C-alpha positions in Angstrom: -94.9 -36.1 54.8 -93.2 -35.9 51.6 -91.6 -38.9 50.2 -87.8 -39.0 50.2 -86.2 -39.6 46.9 -83.0 -39.7 44.9 -83.2 -36.5 43.4 -83.1 -34.6 47.2 -80.4 -33.2 48.3 -78.8 -33.3 51.8 -80.5 -30.6 53.1 -84.0 -31.9 51.3 -83.9 -35.3 53.5 -82.5 -33.3 56.5 -85.6 -31.1 56.4 -87.6 -33.9 55.8 -86.5 -35.9 58.7 -86.5 -32.7 61.1 -90.5 -32.9 59.7 -90.9 -35.7 60.7 -89.3 -35.3 64.1 -91.1 -32.4 64.5 -94.9 -35.1 63.9 -93.4 -37.4 66.4 -92.5 -35.3 69.2 -96.3 -33.1 69.3 -98.3 -36.7 69.0 -96.2 -37.8 72.0 -96.8 -34.6 73.4 -100.5 -34.8 72.9 -100.9 -38.5 74.2 -98.4 -37.5 77.0 -101.2 -34.7 78.5 -104.0 -36.8 77.4 -101.8 -39.6 80.4 -101.4 -36.4 82.4 -105.5 -34.9 82.2 -106.8 -39.0 82.9 -104.8 -38.9 86.2 -106.9 -40.5 88.2 -107.5 -43.5 84.8 -103.2 -43.6 84.6 -102.7 -43.7 87.9 -105.4 -46.8 88.1 -103.7 -49.0 85.4 -100.5 -47.9 87.0 -101.1 -49.1 90.5 -103.6 -52.0 89.7 -100.7 -54.3 90.5 -100.3 -53.5 94.3 -104.1 -54.7 95.2 -105.1 -58.0 96.6 -107.6 -58.0 93.7 -105.0 -57.9 91.1 -105.8 -60.3 88.2 -102.8 -62.6 88.6 -103.7 -61.8 92.4 -107.7 -63.7 91.9 -106.0 -66.3 89.4 -103.6 -67.4 92.0 -106.3 -67.5 94.0 -108.9 -69.4 92.6 -105.9 -72.0 90.9 -105.3 -72.6 95.1 -108.2 -73.1 95.9 -108.6 -76.0 92.8 -105.1 -77.1 94.0 -107.5 -77.9 98.1 -104.9 -74.9 99.2 -105.7 -71.2 99.8 -103.6 -68.5 99.7 -102.6 -65.8 101.9 -104.4 -62.0 101.0 -101.9 -59.3 100.9 -101.4 -55.7 101.9 -98.5 -53.1 100.6 -99.2 -49.8 101.7 -97.5 -46.9 99.7 -95.5 -43.6 100.8 -94.0 -40.5 99.1 -91.0 -38.7 100.7 -90.9 -36.2 99.0 -92.7 -32.4 98.9 -93.0 -31.9 95.4 -92.8 -35.9 94.4 -96.3 -37.3 93.5 -96.3 -34.2 91.5 -93.0 -35.2 89.2 -93.6 -38.9 89.2 -97.1 -38.2 87.9 -95.3 -35.8 84.8 -92.9 -39.1 83.8 -95.5 -41.5 84.4 -97.6 -39.4 81.7 -94.8 -39.0 79.4 -93.9 -42.6 79.3 -98.1 -42.9 79.1 -98.0 -40.6 76.4 -95.0 -41.9 74.5 -95.7 -45.7 74.8 -99.4 -44.8 73.3 -97.7 -42.7 70.6 -95.6 -45.8 69.7 -97.3 -46.9 66.6 -97.4 -43.5 65.3 -93.6 -43.0 65.3 -92.5 -46.7 63.8 -94.9 -45.2 61.1 -93.1 -42.2 61.0 -89.8 -43.5 60.4 -90.6 -45.8 58.0 -92.1 -43.9 55.9 -88.7 -41.7 56.0 -86.7 -44.4 55.6 -89.1 -47.0 52.8 -87.8 -44.9 49.3 -83.9 -46.1 50.2 -85.0 -49.6 50.0 -85.8 -52.0 48.1 -88.9 -54.1 47.5 -87.1 -56.9 49.3 -85.4 -54.9 51.5 -88.4 -52.6 52.8 -90.6 -56.4 53.4 -87.7 -57.8 55.9 -87.3 -53.9 57.6 -91.8 -54.5 58.3 -91.5 -58.0 59.0 -88.4 -57.2 61.3 -90.1 -53.8 63.0 -93.1 -55.4 62.9 -92.6 -59.0 64.9 -90.3 -56.4 67.3 -92.9 -54.1 68.1 -95.4 -56.4 68.8 -92.7 -59.4 70.9 -91.8 -55.8 73.3 -95.5 -54.7 72.9 -96.3 -58.9 74.3 -93.1 -58.6 76.8 -94.3 -55.2 77.9 -97.3 -57.3 79.1 -95.8 -60.1 80.4 -94.0 -58.2 82.9 -97.1 -56.4 84.0 -99.3 -58.8 84.6 -97.0 -61.6 85.4 -93.1 -60.9 86.5 -94.0 -58.0 88.2 -96.8 -58.5 90.5 -95.4 -61.7 91.2 -92.0 -60.1 92.2 -94.0 -57.4 93.9 -96.1 -59.8 96.2 -92.8 -61.6 97.8 -90.5 -59.1 98.3 -93.2 -56.3 99.4 -94.0 -58.6 102.0 -91.5 -60.5 103.4 -90.2 -59.6 106.7 -87.5 -60.0 108.7 -89.9 -59.9 111.5 -93.4 -59.0 112.6 -91.8 -56.0 114.3 -90.8 -54.6 110.8 -92.9 -53.5 109.0 -92.8 -52.8 105.0 -92.9 -48.9 103.9 -93.1 -48.7 100.2 -92.0 -45.4 98.3 -94.2 -44.9 95.4 -90.8 -43.8 93.4 -89.9 -47.5 94.0 -92.8 -48.6 93.2 -92.6 -46.6 89.9 -89.2 -47.3 89.3 -89.3 -50.8 89.3 -92.3 -51.2 87.6 -91.1 -49.3 84.2 -87.8 -50.6 83.7 -89.2 -54.7 84.7 -91.0 -53.9 82.5 -88.8 -51.9 80.2 -86.1 -54.6 80.7 -88.2 -57.3 79.2 -89.7 -55.8 76.2 -86.2 -55.9 75.1 -85.5 -59.0 76.1 -88.5 -60.6 74.0 -86.8 -59.0 71.1 -84.3 -62.1 71.7 -86.3 -64.5 69.3 -86.0 -61.7 66.5 -82.5 -60.6 66.5 -81.4 -63.8 66.3 -83.4 -64.1 63.5 -81.6 -61.4 61.9 -78.5 -62.2 62.5 -79.4 -65.7 60.9 -80.4 -63.4 57.9 -77.2 -61.4 57.8 -75.4 -65.1 57.8 -73.7 -64.2 61.8 -75.6 -67.0 63.5 -77.5 -70.1 62.7 -79.6 -72.4 64.7 -76.9 -75.4 65.4 -74.7 -72.1 66.3 -77.0 -71.2 68.8 -76.9 -75.3 69.6 -74.1 -75.6 70.2 -73.4 -72.7 72.8 -76.7 -73.4 74.5 -74.5 -73.7 77.8 -72.3 -70.8 77.0 -75.6 -68.8 76.8 -77.6 -69.9 80.1 -74.7 -68.7 81.5 -75.1 -65.1 79.5 -78.5 -65.1 80.7 -78.0 -65.9 84.1 -75.8 -62.8 84.4 -77.9 -59.6 82.5 -81.0 -61.5 84.1 -78.4 -60.7 87.8 -77.9 -57.0 85.7 -81.7 -55.9 84.4 -83.1 -57.2 87.6 -84.4 -54.8 90.7 -83.0 -56.9 93.5 -80.6 -59.5 93.9 -82.9 -62.2 95.1 -83.2 -65.7 94.0 -87.3 -65.8 93.3 -86.5 -62.2 90.9 -83.5 -63.7 89.1 -85.8 -66.9 88.7 -88.5 -65.0 86.8 -86.0 -62.9 84.7 -84.1 -65.7 83.6 -86.7 -68.5 82.3 -88.4 -66.3 79.9 -84.9 -65.1 78.5 -84.0 -69.0 78.4 -87.3 -69.9 76.3 -87.4 -67.3 74.4 -83.7 -68.6 73.0 -84.7 -72.2 72.2 -87.9 -70.3 70.9 -85.6 -68.6 68.3 -84.1 -72.2 67.7 -87.1 -72.9 66.7 -87.3 -69.9 63.4 -84.0 -69.9 62.7 -84.7 -73.6 61.4 -88.3 -73.4 60.2 -87.3 -69.6 58.1 -83.6 -69.5 57.5 -83.3 -73.9 56.8 -84.9 -74.0 54.0 
């Protein structure tokens, strides 16, 4: 891609941006098509948390056995209620997977577009912020996939008000909840990065965050209630607890990096 220079006109900048966008879309589409073609492998990953043999559940079984207890096996059946719904869900899931796989290249292209306009010290800050933000977002997605969503699904998918009422979870509900929780937790894990950025800009400080910790906890509970797909206390706690821990991590990061 052509570099953005100070001698370029507005239309030159626009042309460079257009080229970057075309490359980004092309790569995302290629990854999306690849994910669509590998349907079995894609949904083996997506549907894994619904099975009793998922790694998180096996770990819980081992922990229960070590403590002298047992964990009851569970089985949740997914159903489809629309004629074309499975095909549409296949396409949407493949596009999400393609965008996720292409995200490093997307960030690279965006950075190449804006980096010539930055000073050296600004470029270093951007690299740290974007790199750290991407790593934290990925960590949040993994935490949601391997911990928060499986525990939520196991609890809600097997909860019954009566033995006469069976749970039949739709595929659309399962996929929507998984994607939303992974996306929400990815954003939540940006709290330390945003705290560091705001501290660098002089908007907040570690003392400020400590002083308003109680207010932050209330806000965290409200946000957790908004982003959770259900209204039960179990799911709310699973989302709110990592948010509070990340808030405290943000305080430690500011103390270490911004108060020297």
